[in-house]
N, CA, C, O and the ligand as a Tripos MOL2 file, in Angstrom:
@<TRIPOS>MOLECULE
protein
  293   291    74     0     0
PROTEIN
NO_CHARGES

@<TRIPOS>ATOM
      1 N          48.4500  -54.9310   99.3280 N.3       1 MET1
      2 CA         49.8120  -55.5160   99.2250 C.3       1 MET1
      3 C          50.0980  -55.9770   97.8670 C.2       1 MET1
      4 O          49.2880  -56.6470   97.2260 O.2       1 MET1
      5 N          51.2790  -55.6120   97.4110 N.am      2 LYS2
      6 CA         51.7140  -56.0340   96.0980 C.3       2 LYS2
      7 C          52.4190  -57.3390   96.1420 C.2       2 LYS2
      8 O          53.4240  -57.4440   96.8450 O.2       2 LYS2
      9 N          51.9880  -58.3180   95.4640 N.am      3 GLY3
     10 CA         52.5310  -59.6430   95.6030 C.3       3 GLY3
     11 C          53.3800  -60.1240   94.3650 C.2       3 GLY3
     12 O          53.9050  -61.2370   94.3370 O.2       3 GLY3
     13 N          53.4730  -59.2280   93.3680 N.am      4 MET4
     14 CA         54.2270  -59.7450   92.2070 C.3       4 MET4
     15 C          55.3670  -58.7820   91.9440 C.2       4 MET4
     16 O          55.3150  -57.5860   92.2330 O.2       4 MET4
     17 N          56.4250  -59.4000   91.3620 N.am      5 THR5
     18 CA         57.5450  -58.6370   90.9120 C.3       5 THR5
     19 C          57.5210  -58.8040   89.3650 C.2       5 THR5
     20 O          57.4130  -59.9240   88.8670 O.2       5 THR5
     21 N          57.6180  -57.7230   88.6450 N.am      6 ALA6
     22 CA         57.5020  -57.8420   87.1700 C.3       6 ALA6
     23 C          58.5450  -56.9950   86.5150 C.2       6 ALA6
     24 O          59.1820  -56.1510   87.1450 O.2       6 ALA6
     25 N          58.7150  -57.2390   85.2010 N.am      7 ILE7
     26 CA         59.6830  -56.4510   84.3200 C.3       7 ILE7
     27 C          58.8040  -55.4510   83.6090 C.2       7 ILE7
     28 O          57.7880  -55.8350   83.0300 O.2       7 ILE7
     29 N          59.1490  -54.2210   83.6340 N.am      8 GLN8
     30 CA         58.4170  -53.2220   82.8970 C.3       8 GLN8
     31 C          59.2910  -52.5630   81.8360 C.2       8 GLN8
     32 O          60.3880  -52.1020   82.1500 O.2       8 GLN8
     33 N          58.8630  -52.5130   80.6760 N.am      9 CYS9
     34 CA         59.6330  -52.0110   79.5030 C.3       9 CYS9
     35 C          59.5250  -50.4510   79.4410 C.2       9 CYS9
     36 O          58.8150  -49.8200   80.2240 O.2       9 CYS9
     37 N          60.2430  -49.9000   78.5040 N.am     10 LYS10
     38 CA         60.2580  -48.5000   78.3410 C.3      10 LYS10
     39 C          58.8970  -47.8850   78.0680 C.2      10 LYS10
     40 O          58.6340  -46.7280   78.3970 O.2      10 LYS10
     41 N          58.0650  -48.6690   77.4760 N.am     11 ASN11
     42 CA         56.6450  -48.2590   77.1730 C.3      11 ASN11
     43 C          55.7110  -48.4570   78.3420 C.2      11 ASN11
     44 O          54.4940  -48.3590   78.1850 O.2      11 ASN11
     45 N          56.2660  -48.7380   79.5380 N.am     12 ARG12
     46 CA         55.4870  -48.9710   80.7080 C.3      12 ARG12
     47 C          54.5770  -50.1380   80.7230 C.2      12 ARG12
     48 O          53.5800  -50.1570   81.4440 O.2      12 ARG12
     49 N          54.9130  -51.1270   79.9240 N.am     13 LYS13
     50 CA         54.1340  -52.3680   79.8860 C.3      13 LYS13
     51 C          54.8550  -53.3880   80.7090 C.2      13 LYS13
     52 O          56.0710  -53.5440   80.5920 O.2      13 LYS13
     53 N          54.0900  -54.1180   81.5800 N.am     14 THR14
     54 CA         54.7840  -55.2210   82.2340 C.3      14 THR14
     55 C          54.6130  -56.4530   81.3570 C.2      14 THR14
     56 O          53.5350  -56.6770   80.8070 O.2      14 THR14
     57 N          55.6750  -57.2610   81.2210 N.am     15 PHE15
     58 CA         55.6050  -58.3980   80.3010 C.3      15 PHE15
     59 C          56.1660  -59.6870   80.8240 C.2      15 PHE15
     60 O          56.1720  -60.7010   80.1260 O.2      15 PHE15
     61 N          56.6560  -59.6550   82.1000 N.am     16 ALA16
     62 CA         57.0540  -60.9150   82.6490 C.3      16 ALA16
     63 C          56.9000  -60.6680   84.1470 C.2      16 ALA16
     64 O          57.1540  -59.5770   84.6570 O.2      16 ALA16
     65 N          56.4710  -61.7340   84.8280 N.am     17 GLY17
     66 CA         56.2310  -61.5580   86.2900 C.3      17 GLY17
     67 C          56.5610  -62.7720   87.0570 C.2      17 GLY17
     68 O          56.6240  -63.8590   86.4820 O.2      17 GLY17
     69 N          56.7840  -62.6460   88.3780 N.am     18 SER18
     70 CA         56.9610  -63.7230   89.2520 C.3      18 SER18
     71 C          56.3030  -63.3900   90.6160 C.2      18 SER18
     72 O          56.3530  -62.2380   91.0480 O.2      18 SER18
     73 N          55.7240  -64.3270   91.2560 N.am     19 VAL19
     74 CA         55.2460  -64.0870   92.5930 C.3      19 VAL19
     75 C          56.4430  -63.8010   93.4670 C.2      19 VAL19
     76 O          57.3970  -64.5740   93.5630 O.2      19 VAL19
     77 N          56.3400  -62.6440   94.1000 N.am     20 THR20
     78 CA         57.6280  -62.1240   94.8640 C.3      20 THR20
     79 C          58.1400  -63.1870   95.8520 C.2      20 THR20
     80 O          59.3540  -63.3490   95.9770 O.2      20 THR20
     81 N          57.3140  -63.8700   96.5140 N.am     21 LYS21
     82 CA         57.8840  -64.7930   97.4810 C.3      21 LYS21
     83 C          58.5190  -66.0100   96.9070 C.2      21 LYS21
     84 O          59.2170  -66.7350   97.6150 O.2      21 LYS21
     85 N          58.2940  -66.2700   95.6070 N.am     22 TYR22
     86 CA         58.9330  -67.3830   94.9080 C.3      22 TYR22
     87 C          60.0230  -66.9870   94.0440 C.2      22 TYR22
     88 O          60.3910  -67.7660   93.1650 O.2      22 TYR22
     89 N          60.6080  -65.8100   94.2040 N.am     23 ILE23
     90 CA         61.7820  -65.3490   93.4580 C.3      23 ILE23
     91 C          62.8950  -66.3940   93.6110 C.2      23 ILE23
     92 O          63.2150  -66.8420   94.7120 O.2      23 ILE23
     93 N          63.4850  -66.7710   92.4240 N.am     24 ASP24
     94 CA         64.5110  -67.7380   92.4810 C.3      24 ASP24
     95 C          65.7300  -67.2230   91.6740 C.2      24 ASP24
     96 O          65.7310  -66.0940   91.1810 O.2      24 ASP24
     97 N          66.7390  -68.0620   91.5570 N.am     25 ALA25
     98 CA         67.9640  -67.6440   90.9160 C.3      25 ALA25
     99 C          67.7320  -67.2670   89.4510 C.2      25 ALA25
    100 O          68.2950  -66.2950   88.9470 O.2      25 ALA25
    101 N          66.8810  -68.0670   88.7720 N.am     26 GLU26
    102 CA         66.5990  -67.7320   87.3830 C.3      26 GLU26
    103 C          65.9430  -66.4110   87.2130 C.2      26 GLU26
    104 O          66.2520  -65.6660   86.2830 O.2      26 GLU26
    105 N          64.9900  -66.0890   88.1490 N.am     27 TRP27
    106 CA         64.3660  -64.7970   88.0560 C.3      27 TRP27
    107 C          65.3340  -63.6880   88.3520 C.2      27 TRP27
    108 O          65.2370  -62.6350   87.7230 O.2      27 TRP27
    109 N          66.2850  -63.8550   89.2910 N.am     28 LYS28
    110 CA         67.2570  -62.8230   89.5880 C.3      28 LYS28
    111 C          68.1160  -62.5140   88.3420 C.2      28 LYS28
    112 O          68.4450  -61.3700   88.0290 O.2      28 LYS28
    113 N          68.4350  -63.5700   87.6910 N.am     29 LEU29
    114 CA         69.2300  -63.4590   86.4850 C.3      29 LEU29
    115 C          68.4380  -62.6890   85.3840 C.2      29 LEU29
    116 O          69.0060  -61.8850   84.6450 O.2      29 LEU29
    117 N          67.1150  -62.9630   85.3010 N.am     30 GLN30
    118 CA         66.2290  -62.3300   84.3870 C.3      30 GLN30
    119 C          66.1890  -60.7910   84.7100 C.2      30 GLN30
    120 O          66.3260  -59.9500   83.8220 O.2      30 GLN30
    121 N          66.0020  -60.4880   85.9640 N.am     31 GLU31
    122 CA         65.9880  -59.1580   86.3920 C.3      31 GLU31
    123 C          67.2580  -58.3600   85.9420 C.2      31 GLU31
    124 O          67.1950  -57.2680   85.3770 O.2      31 GLU31
    125 N          68.3300  -58.9670   86.2270 N.am     32 ALA32
    126 CA         69.6570  -58.3640   85.8920 C.3      32 ALA32
    127 C          69.7570  -58.1710   84.3900 C.2      32 ALA32
    128 O          70.2180  -57.1330   83.9150 O.2      32 ALA32
    129 N          69.3390  -59.1360   83.6790 N.am     33 TYR33
    130 CA         69.3980  -59.0850   82.1620 C.3      33 TYR33
    131 C          68.5050  -57.9140   81.6320 C.2      33 TYR33
    132 O          68.9390  -57.1050   80.8120 O.2      33 TYR33
    133 N          67.2570  -57.8650   82.1310 N.am     34 TYR34
    134 CA         66.4220  -56.8050   81.6080 C.3      34 TYR34
    135 C          66.8010  -55.4110   82.0520 C.2      34 TYR34
    136 O          66.6790  -54.4620   81.2770 O.2      34 TYR34
    137 N          67.2660  -55.2670   83.3040 N.am     35 LYS35
    138 CA         67.7050  -53.9980   83.7520 C.3      35 LYS35
    139 C          68.8900  -53.4670   82.8930 C.2      35 LYS35
    140 O          68.9990  -52.2730   82.6130 O.2      35 LYS35
    141 N          69.7230  -54.3690   82.5150 N.am     36 ALA36
    142 CA         70.8130  -53.9970   81.6620 C.3      36 ALA36
    143 C          70.3620  -53.5290   80.3240 C.2      36 ALA36
    144 O          71.0670  -52.7720   79.6560 O.2      36 ALA36
    145 N          69.1800  -53.9670   79.9050 N.am     37 GLN37
    146 CA         68.6430  -53.5940   78.6070 C.3      37 GLN37
    147 C          67.7020  -52.3520   78.7080 C.2      37 GLN37
    148 O          67.0240  -52.0060   77.7400 O.2      37 GLN37
    149 N          67.6750  -51.7250   79.8370 N.am     38 GLY38
    150 CA         66.8620  -50.5070   80.0150 C.3      38 GLY38
    151 C          65.4860  -50.7120   80.5210 C.2      38 GLY38
    152 O          64.7090  -49.7570   80.5420 O.2      38 GLY38
    153 N          65.1250  -51.8910   80.9310 N.am     39 CYS39
    154 CA         63.8220  -52.1390   81.5700 C.3      39 CYS39
    155 C          63.8990  -51.9190   83.0530 C.2      39 CYS39
    156 O          64.9860  -51.8510   83.6260 O.2      39 CYS39
    157 N          62.7140  -51.8040   83.6960 N.am     40 LYS40
    158 CA         62.6660  -51.6370   85.0980 C.3      40 LYS40
    159 C          62.0580  -52.8190   85.7610 C.2      40 LYS40
    160 O          61.2700  -53.5480   85.1580 O.2      40 LYS40
    161 N          62.4430  -53.0370   87.1040 N.am     41 VAL41
    162 CA         61.7880  -54.0830   87.8830 C.3      41 VAL41
    163 C          60.8260  -53.3390   88.7770 C.2      41 VAL41
    164 O          61.1840  -52.3760   89.4550 O.2      41 VAL41
    165 N          59.5700  -53.8220   88.7600 N.am     42 VAL42
    166 CA         58.5570  -53.1130   89.5890 C.3      42 VAL42
    167 C          57.7550  -54.0960   90.3770 C.2      42 VAL42
    168 O          57.6950  -55.2800   90.0440 O.2      42 VAL42
    169 N          57.1220  -53.6010   91.4450 N.am     43 GLU43
    170 CA         56.2350  -54.4030   92.2850 C.3      43 GLU43
    171 C          54.8540  -54.0270   91.8260 C.2      43 GLU43
    172 O          54.4880  -52.8560   91.7260 O.2      43 GLU43
    173 N          54.1000  -55.0690   91.5500 N.am     44 VAL44
    174 CA         52.6590  -54.8350   91.0650 C.3      44 VAL44
    175 C          51.7480  -55.8440   91.7480 C.2      44 VAL44
    176 O          52.1660  -56.8180   92.3730 O.2      44 VAL44
    177 N          50.4270  -55.5180   91.5710 N.am     45 ASP45
    178 CA         49.3520  -56.3480   92.1430 C.3      45 ASP45
    179 C          49.2050  -57.6300   91.2400 C.2      45 ASP45
    180 O          49.0630  -58.7610   91.7060 O.2      45 ASP45
    181 N          49.2520  -57.3420   89.9350 N.am     46 SER46
    182 CA         49.0900  -58.4020   88.9660 C.3      46 SER46
    183 C          49.7450  -58.0170   87.6470 C.2      46 SER46
    184 O          49.9430  -56.8290   87.3910 O.2      46 SER46
    185 N          50.0790  -58.9680   86.8190 N.am     47 VAL47
    186 CA         50.7250  -58.7440   85.6310 C.3      47 VAL47
    187 C          49.7580  -58.9950   84.5010 C.2      47 VAL47
    188 O          49.0250  -59.9830   84.5310 O.2      47 VAL47
    189 N          49.7340  -58.1200   83.4930 N.am     48 ALA48
    190 CA         48.9110  -58.3250   82.3300 C.3      48 ALA48
    191 C          49.6020  -59.2960   81.4510 C.2      48 ALA48
    192 O          50.5170  -58.9200   80.7190 O.2      48 ALA48
    193 N          49.1920  -60.5700   81.4910 N.am     49 TRP49
    194 CA         49.7800  -61.5930   80.7130 C.3      49 TRP49
    195 C          49.4950  -61.4320   79.2570 C.2      49 TRP49
    196 O          48.5300  -60.7740   78.8690 O.2      49 TRP49
    197 N          50.2760  -61.9930   78.4980 N.am     50 GLY50
    198 CA         50.0670  -61.8480   76.9590 C.3      50 GLY50
    199 C          51.2260  -61.1060   76.3630 C.2      50 GLY50
    200 O          51.3500  -60.9760   75.1450 O.2      50 GLY50
    201 N          52.1080  -60.6010   77.2730 N.am     51 GLY51
    202 CA         53.2960  -60.0660   76.7460 C.3      51 GLY51
    203 C          53.2750  -58.6070   76.3320 C.2      51 GLY51
    204 O          52.1860  -58.0630   76.1470 O.2      51 GLY51
    205 N          54.3330  -57.9820   76.1860 N.am     52 CYS52
    206 CA         54.4230  -56.5650   75.6380 C.3      52 CYS52
    207 C          54.3340  -56.6630   74.1750 C.2      52 CYS52
    208 O          54.8450  -57.6160   73.5850 O.2      52 CYS52
    209 N          53.7120  -55.7280   73.5650 N.am     53 GLU53
    210 CA         53.5740  -55.7810   72.0790 C.3      53 GLU53
    211 C          54.6430  -55.0050   71.3350 C.2      53 GLU53
    212 O          54.7160  -55.0420   70.1070 O.2      53 GLU53
    213 N          55.5080  -54.2720   72.1250 N.am     54 CYS54
    214 CA         56.5040  -53.5810   71.3980 C.3      54 CYS54
    215 C          57.5510  -54.5100   70.8690 C.2      54 CYS54
    216 O          57.8770  -55.5040   71.5180 O.2      54 CYS54
    217 N          58.0840  -54.2230   69.7230 N.am     55 GLU55
    218 CA         59.0580  -55.1800   69.1340 C.3      55 GLU55
    219 C          60.3420  -55.3190   69.9210 C.2      55 GLU55
    220 O          60.9260  -56.4000   69.9930 O.2      55 GLU55
    221 N          60.7670  -54.2520   70.4940 N.am     56 HIS56
    222 CA         61.9200  -54.2580   71.3030 C.3      56 HIS56
    223 C          61.9090  -55.4100   72.4000 C.2      56 HIS56
    224 O          62.8060  -56.2380   72.5530 O.2      56 HIS56
    225 N          60.7640  -55.3190   73.1170 N.am     57 CYS57
    226 CA         60.6070  -56.2700   74.2410 C.3      57 CYS57
    227 C          60.4440  -57.6810   73.7370 C.2      57 CYS57
    228 O          60.9270  -58.6100   74.3850 O.2      57 CYS57
    229 N          59.8120  -57.8810   72.6530 N.am     58 GLU58
    230 CA         59.6410  -59.2550   72.0660 C.3      58 GLU58
    231 C          61.0370  -59.8610   71.7590 C.2      58 GLU58
    232 O          61.2930  -61.0480   71.9610 O.2      58 GLU58
    233 N          61.8960  -58.9880   71.2720 N.am     59 SER59
    234 CA         63.2130  -59.5370   70.9180 C.3      59 SER59
    235 C          64.0600  -59.7570   72.1970 C.2      59 SER59
    236 O          64.8980  -60.6580   72.2450 O.2      59 SER59
    237 N          63.8260  -58.9170   73.2320 N.am     60 LEU60
    238 CA         64.4860  -59.0920   74.5060 C.3      60 LEU60
    239 C          64.1560  -60.4280   75.1540 C.2      60 LEU60
    240 O          65.0070  -61.1790   75.6290 O.2      60 LEU60
    241 N          62.8140  -60.6650   75.1310 N.am     61 GLU61
    242 CA         62.3200  -61.8710   75.7300 C.3      61 GLU61
    243 C          62.8830  -63.1640   75.0440 C.2      61 GLU61
    244 O          63.2280  -64.1600   75.6810 O.2      61 GLU61
    245 N          62.9360  -63.0540   73.7760 N.am     62 HIS62
    246 CA         63.4290  -64.1180   72.9630 C.3      62 HIS62
    247 C          64.9150  -64.3910   73.3280 C.2      62 HIS62
    248 O          65.3170  -65.5300   73.5680 O.2      62 HIS62
    249 N          65.6890  -63.3230   73.3560 N.am     63 LYS63
    250 CA         67.1340  -63.4710   73.7120 C.3      63 LYS63
    251 C          67.3540  -64.0090   75.0260 C.2      63 LYS63
    252 O          68.2950  -64.7770   75.2270 O.2      63 LYS63
    253 N          66.4750  -63.6310   76.0320 N.am     64 PHE64
    254 CA         66.6940  -64.1360   77.3270 C.3      64 PHE64
    255 C          66.5470  -65.6950   77.3800 C.2      64 PHE64
    256 O          67.3010  -66.4100   78.0400 O.2      64 PHE64
    257 N          65.5210  -66.1440   76.6340 N.am     65 GLU65
    258 CA         65.2860  -67.5550   76.5410 C.3      65 GLU65
    259 C          66.4510  -68.3000   75.9510 C.2      65 GLU65
    260 O          66.8150  -69.3780   76.4220 O.2      65 GLU65
    261 N          67.0310  -67.7390   74.9340 N.am     66 GLU66
    262 CA         68.2100  -68.3190   74.3860 C.3      66 GLU66
    263 C          69.3560  -68.4070   75.3410 C.2      66 GLU66
    264 O          70.1100  -69.3800   75.3550 O.2      66 GLU66
    265 N          69.4820  -67.3400   76.1700 N.am     67 LEU67
    266 CA         70.5460  -67.2280   77.1500 C.3      67 LEU67
    267 C          70.3310  -68.3300   78.2180 C.2      67 LEU67
    268 O          71.2530  -69.0520   78.5990 O.2      67 LEU67
    269 N          69.1540  -68.4130   78.6450 N.am     68 ILE68
    270 CA         68.9170  -69.4950   79.6530 C.3      68 ILE68
    271 C          69.1870  -70.8880   79.1540 C.2      68 ILE68
    272 O          69.7680  -71.7160   79.8560 O.2      68 ILE68
    273 N          68.7620  -71.1380   77.9450 N.am     69 GLU69
    274 CA         69.0250  -72.4640   77.3540 C.3      69 GLU69
    275 C          70.5410  -72.7150   77.3120 C.2      69 GLU69
    276 O          71.0050  -73.8190   77.5970 O.2      69 GLU69
    277 N          71.2830  -71.6990   76.9620 N.am     70 GLU70
    278 CA         72.7100  -71.8420   76.8690 C.3      70 GLU70
    279 C          73.3800  -72.2230   78.2890 C.2      70 GLU70
    280 O          74.2720  -73.0660   78.3910 O.2      70 GLU70
    281 N          72.8780  -71.5470   79.2970 N.am     71 ILE71
    282 CA         73.3610  -71.7340   80.6110 C.3      71 ILE71
    283 C          72.9310  -73.1380   81.0740 C.2      71 ILE71
    284 O          73.7640  -73.8700   81.6080 O.2      71 ILE71
    285 N          71.7490  -73.5120   80.9020 N.am     72 LYS72
    286 CA         71.2390  -74.8010   81.3270 C.3      72 LYS72
    287 C          71.8750  -75.9400   80.5480 C.2      72 LYS72
    288 O          72.1860  -76.9900   81.1100 O.2      72 LYS72
    289 N          72.0610  -75.7340   79.2980 N.am     73 GLY73
    290 CA         72.5440  -76.8200   78.4160 C.3      73 GLY73
    291 C          74.0210  -77.0980   78.6020 C.2      73 GLY73
    292 O          74.5720  -77.9760   77.9380 O.2      73 GLY73
    293 ZN         57.7790  -53.1700   75.4390 Zn       74 ZN74
@<TRIPOS>BOND
     1     1     2 1
     2     2     3 1
     3     3     4 2
     4     3     5 am
     5     5     6 1
     6     6     7 1
     7     7     8 2
     8     7     9 am
     9     9    10 1
    10    10    11 1
    11    11    12 2
    12    11    13 am
    13    13    14 1
    14    14    15 1
    15    15    16 2
    16    15    17 am
    17    17    18 1
    18    18    19 1
    19    19    20 2
    20    19    21 am
    21    21    22 1
    22    22    23 1
    23    23    24 2
    24    23    25 am
    25    25    26 1
    26    26    27 1
    27    27    28 2
    28    27    29 am
    29    29    30 1
    30    30    31 1
    31    31    32 2
    32    31    33 am
    33    33    34 1
    34    34    35 1
    35    35    36 2
    36    35    37 am
    37    37    38 1
    38    38    39 1
    39    39    40 2
    40    39    41 am
    41    41    42 1
    42    42    43 1
    43    43    44 2
    44    43    45 am
    45    45    46 1
    46    46    47 1
    47    47    48 2
    48    47    49 am
    49    49    50 1
    50    50    51 1
    51    51    52 2
    52    51    53 am
    53    53    54 1
    54    54    55 1
    55    55    56 2
    56    55    57 am
    57    57    58 1
    58    58    59 1
    59    59    60 2
    60    59    61 am
    61    61    62 1
    62    62    63 1
    63    63    64 2
    64    63    65 am
    65    65    66 1
    66    66    67 1
    67    67    68 2
    68    67    69 am
    69    69    70 1
    70    70    71 1
    71    71    72 2
    72    71    73 am
    73    73    74 1
    74    74    75 1
    75    75    76 2
    76    75    77 am
    77    77    78 1
    78    78    79 1
    79    79    80 2
    80    79    81 am
    81    81    82 1
    82    82    83 1
    83    83    84 2
    84    83    85 am
    85    85    86 1
    86    86    87 1
    87    87    88 2
    88    87    89 am
    89    89    90 1
    90    90    91 1
    91    91    92 2
    92    91    93 am
    93    93    94 1
    94    94    95 1
    95    95    96 2
    96    95    97 am
    97    97    98 1
    98    98    99 1
    99    99   100 2
   100    99   101 am
   101   101   102 1
   102   102   103 1
   103   103   104 2
   104   103   105 am
   105   105   106 1
   106   106   107 1
   107   107   108 2
   108   107   109 am
   109   109   110 1
   110   110   111 1
   111   111   112 2
   112   111   113 am
   113   113   114 1
   114   114   115 1
   115   115   116 2
   116   115   117 am
   117   117   118 1
   118   118   119 1
   119   119   120 2
   120   119   121 am
   121   121   122 1
   122   122   123 1
   123   123   124 2
   124   123   125 am
   125   125   126 1
   126   126   127 1
   127   127   128 2
   128   127   129 am
   129   129   130 1
   130   130   131 1
   131   131   132 2
   132   131   133 am
   133   133   134 1
   134   134   135 1
   135   135   136 2
   136   135   137 am
   137   137   138 1
   138   138   139 1
   139   139   140 2
   140   139   141 am
   141   141   142 1
   142   142   143 1
   143   143   144 2
   144   143   145 am
   145   145   146 1
   146   146   147 1
   147   147   148 2
   148   147   149 am
   149   149   150 1
   150   150   151 1
   151   151   152 2
   152   151   153 am
   153   153   154 1
   154   154   155 1
   155   155   156 2
   156   155   157 am
   157   157   158 1
   158   158   159 1
   159   159   160 2
   160   159   161 am
   161   161   162 1
   162   162   163 1
   163   163   164 2
   164   163   165 am
   165   165   166 1
   166   166   167 1
   167   167   168 2
   168   167   169 am
   169   169   170 1
   170   170   171 1
   171   171   172 2
   172   171   173 am
   173   173   174 1
   174   174   175 1
   175   175   176 2
   176   175   177 am
   177   177   178 1
   178   178   179 1
   179   179   180 2
   180   179   181 am
   181   181   182 1
   182   182   183 1
   183   183   184 2
   184   183   185 am
   185   185   186 1
   186   186   187 1
   187   187   188 2
   188   187   189 am
   189   189   190 1
   190   190   191 1
   191   191   192 2
   192   191   193 am
   193   193   194 1
   194   194   195 1
   195   195   196 2
   196   195   197 am
   197   197   198 1
   198   198   199 1
   199   199   200 2
   200   199   201 am
   201   201   202 1
   202   202   203 1
   203   203   204 2
   204   203   205 am
   205   205   206 1
   206   206   207 1
   207   207   208 2
   208   207   209 am
   209   209   210 1
   210   210   211 1
   211   211   212 2
   212   211   213 am
   213   213   214 1
   214   214   215 1
   215   215   216 2
   216   215   217 am
   217   217   218 1
   218   218   219 1
   219   219   220 2
   220   219   221 am
   221   221   222 1
   222   222   223 1
   223   223   224 2
   224   223   225 am
   225   225   226 1
   226   226   227 1
   227   227   228 2
   228   227   229 am
   229   229   230 1
   230   230   231 1
   231   231   232 2
   232   231   233 am
   233   233   234 1
   234   234   235 1
   235   235   236 2
   236   235   237 am
   237   237   238 1
   238   238   239 1
   239   239   240 2
   240   239   241 am
   241   241   242 1
   242   242   243 1
   243   243   244 2
   244   243   245 am
   245   245   246 1
   246   246   247 1
   247   247   248 2
   248   247   249 am
   249   249   250 1
   250   250   251 1
   251   251   252 2
   252   251   253 am
   253   253   254 1
   254   254   255 1
   255   255   256 2
   256   255   257 am
   257   257   258 1
   258   258   259 1
   259   259   260 2
   260   259   261 am
   261   261   262 1
   262   262   263 1
   263   263   264 2
   264   263   265 am
   265   265   266 1
   266   266   267 1
   267   267   268 2
   268   267   269 am
   269   269   270 1
   270   270   271 1
   271   271   272 2
   272   271   273 am
   273   273   274 1
   274   274   275 1
   275   275   276 2
   276   275   277 am
   277   277   278 1
   278   278   279 1
   279   279   280 2
   280   279   281 am
   281   281   282 1
   282   282   283 1
   283   283   284 2
   284   283   285 am
   285   285   286 1
   286   286   287 1
   287   287   288 2
   288   287   289 am
   289   289   290 1
   290   290   291 1
   291   291   292 2
@<TRIPOS>SUBSTRUCTURE
     1 MET1         2 RESIDUE 1 A MET
     2 LYS2         6 RESIDUE 1 A LYS
     3 GLY3        10 RESIDUE 1 A GLY
     4 MET4        14 RESIDUE 1 A MET
     5 THR5        18 RESIDUE 1 A THR
     6 ALA6        22 RESIDUE 1 A ALA
     7 ILE7        26 RESIDUE 1 A ILE
     8 GLN8        30 RESIDUE 1 A GLN
     9 CYS9        34 RESIDUE 1 A CYS
    10 LYS10       38 RESIDUE 1 A LYS
    11 ASN11       42 RESIDUE 1 A ASN
    12 ARG12       46 RESIDUE 1 A ARG
    13 LYS13       50 RESIDUE 1 A LYS
    14 THR14       54 RESIDUE 1 A THR
    15 PHE15       58 RESIDUE 1 A PHE
    16 ALA16       62 RESIDUE 1 A ALA
    17 GLY17       66 RESIDUE 1 A GLY
    18 SER18       70 RESIDUE 1 A SER
    19 VAL19       74 RESIDUE 1 A VAL
    20 THR20       78 RESIDUE 1 A THR
    21 LYS21       82 RESIDUE 1 A LYS
    22 TYR22       86 RESIDUE 1 A TYR
    23 ILE23       90 RESIDUE 1 A ILE
    24 ASP24       94 RESIDUE 1 A ASP
    25 ALA25       98 RESIDUE 1 A ALA
    26 GLU26      102 RESIDUE 1 A GLU
    27 TRP27      106 RESIDUE 1 A TRP
    28 LYS28      110 RESIDUE 1 A LYS
    29 LEU29      114 RESIDUE 1 A LEU
    30 GLN30      118 RESIDUE 1 A GLN
    31 GLU31      122 RESIDUE 1 A GLU
    32 ALA32      126 RESIDUE 1 A ALA
    33 TYR33      130 RESIDUE 1 A TYR
    34 TYR34      134 RESIDUE 1 A TYR
    35 LYS35      138 RESIDUE 1 A LYS
    36 ALA36      142 RESIDUE 1 A ALA
    37 GLN37      146 RESIDUE 1 A GLN
    38 GLY38      150 RESIDUE 1 A GLY
    39 CYS39      154 RESIDUE 1 A CYS
    40 LYS40      158 RESIDUE 1 A LYS
    41 VAL41      162 RESIDUE 1 A VAL
    42 VAL42      166 RESIDUE 1 A VAL
    43 GLU43      170 RESIDUE 1 A GLU
    44 VAL44      174 RESIDUE 1 A VAL
    45 ASP45      178 RESIDUE 1 A ASP
    46 SER46      182 RESIDUE 1 A SER
    47 VAL47      186 RESIDUE 1 A VAL
    48 ALA48      190 RESIDUE 1 A ALA
    49 TRP49      194 RESIDUE 1 A TRP
    50 GLY50      198 RESIDUE 1 A GLY
    51 GLY51      202 RESIDUE 1 A GLY
    52 CYS52      206 RESIDUE 1 A CYS
    53 GLU53      210 RESIDUE 1 A GLU
    54 CYS54      214 RESIDUE 1 A CYS
    55 GLU55      218 RESIDUE 1 A GLU
    56 HIS56      222 RESIDUE 1 A HIS
    57 CYS57      226 RESIDUE 1 A CYS
    58 GLU58      230 RESIDUE 1 A GLU
    59 SER59      234 RESIDUE 1 A SER
    60 LEU60      238 RESIDUE 1 A LEU
    61 GLU61      242 RESIDUE 1 A GLU
    62 HIS62      246 RESIDUE 1 A HIS
    63 LYS63      250 RESIDUE 1 A LYS
    64 PHE64      254 RESIDUE 1 A PHE
    65 GLU65      258 RESIDUE 1 A GLU
    66 GLU66      262 RESIDUE 1 A GLU
    67 LEU67      266 RESIDUE 1 A LEU
    68 ILE68      270 RESIDUE 1 A ILE
    69 GLU69      274 RESIDUE 1 A GLU
    70 GLU70      278 RESIDUE 1 A GLU
    71 ILE71      282 RESIDUE 1 A ILE
    72 LYS72      286 RESIDUE 1 A LYS
    73 GLY73      290 RESIDUE 1 A GLY
    74 ZN74       293 GROUP 0 **** ****
């Protein structure tokens, strides 16, 4: 059984994940954001923490954090 939902980039690396049963509004927003940037949402057993090493993803992740801060702030 796959218990994690994760974001997978174009290079097939997963770089953000959430336990599927704890999916919340912030995660849903994150999914929509990354899908719009060409990433996929996948179901996995576990996520390789440490982030994606490709530059594209690093900047995406950074931008999402800024977006969330703006919404919360
Ligand atoms: Zn990547």
